C-alpha positions in Angstrom: 1.6 -27.8 4.9 5.1 -29.1 5.6 7.1 -25.9 6.1 7.6 -23.7 9.1 8.8 -20.1 8.6 10.7 -18.2 11.2 9.1 -14.9 12.0 11.4 -11.9 12.3 11.2 -8.1 12.2 14.1 -8.0 9.8 14.8 -9.9 6.6 14.1 -13.6 6.9 17.1 -15.9 7.3 18.8 -16.8 4.1 18.1 -20.5 4.6 14.3 -20.0 4.7 12.7 -21.0 1.4 9.4 -22.1 0.1 9.0 -24.7 -2.6 5.8 -25.5 -4.4 5.2 -28.1 -7.1 2.5 -27.9 -9.8 -0.3 -30.2 -8.7 1.2 -30.9 -5.3 1.3 -27.5 -3.6 3.9 -26.5 -1.0 6.4 -29.2 -0.1 9.4 -29.4 2.2 12.3 -27.2 0.9 14.5 -30.3 0.7 11.9 -32.5 -1.0 13.1 -34.2 -4.2 11.3 -32.6 -7.2 13.6 -33.3 -10.2 14.5 -36.6 -11.8 18.3 -37.1 -12.3 17.7 -37.0 -16.1 15.5 -33.9 -16.1 16.5 -31.9 -19.1 16.4 -28.7 -17.1 19.4 -30.0 -15.1 21.2 -31.9 -17.9 21.0 -29.2 -20.6 19.4 -26.1 -19.1 16.4 -26.9 -21.3 13.7 -24.8 -19.8 12.4 -21.4 -18.9 11.8 -19.3 -15.8 10.6 -16.0 -14.5 11.7 -14.1 -11.4 9.2 -11.8 -9.6 9.4 -9.5 -6.7 7.1 -10.4 -3.8 5.8 -7.4 -1.9 3.0 -7.2 0.7 2.3 -10.9 0.2 1.8 -10.8 -3.6 3.9 -11.2 -6.7 4.5 -7.9 -8.5 3.6 -7.7 -12.3 2.4 -11.3 -12.4 0.4 -10.8 -15.6 3.4 -9.4 -17.4 5.7 -12.2 -16.2 3.3 -14.9 -17.2 2.9 -13.3 -20.7 6.7 -13.2 -21.1 6.9 -16.8 -19.9 4.4 -17.9 -22.5 6.5 -16.1 -25.1 9.7 -17.9 -23.9 7.8 -21.2 -24.1 6.7 -20.6 -27.6 10.3 -19.9 -28.7 11.5 -23.1 -27.1 8.5 -25.1 -28.3 7.9 -26.0 -24.7 4.5 -27.2 -23.5 3.8 -24.7 -20.8 0.8 -25.5 -18.5 -2.3 -23.3 -18.7 -1.9 -19.8 -17.2 -4.5 -20.5 -14.5 -2.4 -23.4 -13.2 0.7 -21.2 -13.1 -1.2 -18.5 -11.3 -2.4 -21.0 -8.7 1.2 -22.3 -8.2 2.4 -18.8 -7.6 -0.4 -18.1 -5.2 0.4 -21.3 -3.2 4.1 -20.4 -3.0 3.6 -16.8 -2.0 0.9 -17.7 0.6 3.6 -19.7 2.5 5.9 -16.7 2.6 5.7 -14.1 5.5 3.8 -11.2 4.0 5.7 -8.6 5.9 9.0 -9.4 4.1 9.9 -8.8 0.5 10.9 -11.9 -1.4 12.0 -13.5 -4.6 9.6 -15.7 -6.5 10.8 -18.0 -9.3 8.5 -19.9 -11.6 10.4 -22.7 -13.4 9.4 -25.0 -16.2 11.8 -27.6 -17.6 11.2 -29.9 -20.6 11.0 -32.9 -18.2 12.9 -36.2 -18.2 15.2 -37.1 -21.0 13.4 -40.4 -21.4 10.2 -38.5 -22.1 7.7 -37.1 -19.7 5.5 -34.1 -19.1 7.2 -30.8 -18.2 8.5 -30.3 -14.7 7.0 -27.1 -13.1 7.7 -25.7 -9.7 8.1 -22.4 -7.8 10.4 -21.2 -5.1 10.3 -18.2 -2.8 13.3 -17.0 -1.0 14.8 -13.8 0.6 16.2 -11.0 -1.5 20.0 -11.4 -1.5 22.2 -9.0 0.4 24.1 -8.1 -2.9 20.8 -7.0 -4.4 20.0 -4.8 -1.5 23.5 -3.3 -1.7 23.1 -2.5 -5.4 19.9 -0.7 -4.7 21.6 1.5 -2.1 25.1 2.0 -3.6 24.7 1.5 -7.3 27.0 -0.6 -9.5 30.3 -0.3 -11.3 29.8 -1.8 -14.8 32.1 -3.2 -17.5 31.2 -3.7 -21.1 31.7 -7.1 -22.7 31.0 -8.2 -26.2 28.3 -10.8 -27.1 30.2 -11.4 -30.3 27.5 -10.6 -32.9 25.8 -7.5 -34.3 22.7 -6.0 -32.7 20.2 -7.2 -35.3 21.5 -10.8 -35.7 19.1 -12.6 -33.3 16.1 -11.4 -35.3 17.2 -13.6 -38.2 18.6 -16.4 -36.0 15.8 -18.0 -34.0 18.1 -20.7 -32.7 19.8 -18.1 -30.6 16.5 -17.8 -28.7 16.5 -14.0 -28.6 14.0 -12.6 -26.1 13.5 -15.9 -24.3 14.3 -16.3 -20.6 15.9 -19.7 -20.5 17.5 -21.8 -17.8 20.8 -21.6 -19.7 22.5 -19.0 -17.6 26.1 -20.3 -17.5 27.3 -17.5 -19.7 25.4 -14.9 -17.7 26.9 -16.1 -14.4 30.4 -16.3 -16.0 30.1 -12.7 -17.0 29.2 -11.6 -13.5 32.1 -13.6 -12.0 34.5 -12.0 -14.5 33.1 -8.6 -13.5 33.7 -9.3 -9.8 37.2 -10.6 -10.5 37.9 -7.4 -12.4 36.8 -5.2 -9.5 33.3 -4.3 -10.9 29.8 -5.4 -10.0 28.0 -6.0 -13.3 28.4 -6.2 -17.1 26.7 -4.4 -20.0 26.8 -6.6 -23.1 27.6 -4.9 -26.4 27.2 -5.8 -30.0 30.0 -6.1 -32.5 28.6 -3.0 -34.3 29.1 -0.9 -31.2 25.8 -0.8 -29.4 24.9 -1.4 -25.8 22.4 -4.2 -25.3 21.5 -5.5 -21.8 23.1 -6.8 -18.7 23.2 -10.6 -17.7 20.3 -10.2 -15.3 18.9 -6.7 -16.0 17.8 -4.1 -18.5 19.5 -0.8 -19.3 17.6 2.5 -19.1 19.1 6.0 -19.3 18.0 9.6 -19.1 18.7 12.1 -21.9 17.1 15.4 -22.7 14.1 14.8 -20.5 13.4 11.4 -22.0 13.9 8.0 -20.3 15.2 5.6 -22.9 15.6 1.8 -23.2 17.0 -0.5 -25.9 14.4 -1.8 -28.3 13.9 -5.5 -27.5 12.3 -6.6 -30.8 15.0 -5.1 -33.0 17.9 -6.5 -30.9 16.6 -9.8 -29.5 17.3 -8.7 -25.9 15.0 -9.9 -23.2 12.1 -7.5 -22.8 12.4 -6.2 -19.3 9.1 -6.2 -17.3 10.4 -3.6 -14.8 11.9 -1.4 -17.4 8.6 -1.5 -19.4 6.6 -0.6 -16.3 9.0 2.3 -15.5 8.8 3.7 -19.1 5.0 3.5 -19.0 5.1 5.5 -15.8 7.9 7.9 -16.7 5.4 10.8 -16.8 5.1 10.5 -13.0 8.7 11.7 -12.9 8.2 14.4 -15.5 9.8 12.5 -18.4 8.9 11.3 -21.8 9.8 7.7 -22.7 11.1 6.1 -25.8 13.4 3.4 -27.2 16.5 3.5 -29.4 19.9 2.0 -29.9 22.7 3.5 -27.9 26.4 3.3 -27.7 28.4 2.9 -24.4 29.8 6.4 -25.0 26.3 7.8 -25.2 25.4 6.1 -22.0 28.4 7.7 -20.3 27.4 11.1 -21.6 23.7 10.7 -20.5 22.1 12.4 -17.6 22.1 9.1 -15.7 21.8 5.4 -16.4 20.4 2.5 -14.4 20.1 -1.3 -14.5 16.5 -2.4 -13.8 15.4 -5.9 -12.9 12.4 -7.6 -11.3 13.9 -8.1 -7.8 16.6 -5.4 -7.7 14.3 -2.8 -8.9 16.7 -0.1 -10.0 20.5 0.2 -9.5 22.3 3.3 -10.6 25.3 2.8 -12.8 28.1 4.6 -11.0 30.8 4.0 -13.6 31.0 2.4 -17.0 34.4 0.9 -17.9 35.9 3.1 -15.1 34.3 6.4 -16.3 31.9 8.0 -13.7 28.4 8.8 -14.8 26.2 11.7 -13.8 23.6 9.6 -12.2 21.9 11.6 -9.4 21.2 9.8 -6.1 18.0 11.8 -5.7 16.8 10.8 -9.2 17.6 7.2 -8.3 15.5 7.5 -5.2 12.7 9.0 -7.1 12.7 6.1 -9.6 12.8 3.6 -6.7 9.9 5.2 -5.1 7.8 5.2 -8.3 8.6 1.5 -8.7 7.7 0.8 -5.1 11.0 -0.8 -4.0 12.6 -0.4 -0.6 16.1 1.0 -0.5 
C-alpha cells in the first residue's frame, strides 16, 4: 500500500485522500489514472455515486450501487459487475481511518476517446467544512428555474432524467450563483411552478404529520438514497411518508423543510427566497439522529 494516513483525534486534514483504481487497488493520491483523452474529462461522459463513510464502512452501499446501475443503463455505459465495484469500495474505505467520517466517490467514465474500456476508480476524502456547517446551521435557499415543465424528462430520455452523471457544470454554476447572491443553496423549479430538487440534494418537507418528497419517476429528478431511507423510517419519528408535487409557496407554508444528501445528511432550510420557514431545530436534530449523522 502506497499511502500513509495521518492519525488525528479531529477531522483528518483536508489534503488526506485515498485513491483506488479498479483492478489495481489503492494507489498514491497523485498517481495518474486518467488518459488525457478520457471522455469523463473531455465531455463529462460518465457517472458517479457519493456515499457517506461511517465507522469504517460506506452507508447504503446497496442502494447506491443500484442507482449507479440505473445511471449506467440510461447512458448505455458498460458498468463493471457489481461485485467488482463492491471490492473497489472496500479497498478504498479500508485505507481510510475508521474513526473519521468520510466521503466515498465511485466514478465510472466511458474511457478514452480513441476507444477503450471504461475507467473506474474510487476516492475517499474528508467531509468538507461547508457540509458540516450546513448540518449545524441549515441553509438559505433560492429558487431557480430549470426551464422546462415538471413532466418533460419522462418523455425526453436524452435529458438523462434520474441519472447521476459527471456533467455537473450547471449544478456548480447554480451553487456559485447562490453564494454570490448571499444564499447557500438552490431549489430548482419547473416552468409549471413546482419545486423539484437541489443541485446536490433532495427536498423533503413536513406537513400535517406526513414527511413528503417529490416523486422521482414522474419528474425525472434524481432519486435520493438518503431521502428514500428517511421516508422509509419516518415512522420512527411518528410521521407518515408520501410523495407529491409541491410548489415553493407550499414549502414555505409547511411545518419544516430540509435538503437531504448522502454526505450532508440533512440540512434545515432556514429561508426560501428570503422568507423564513418554520423548521424546528429540535426536529432537525431528531432527523439527524435517525439518519445517524453527526452534527
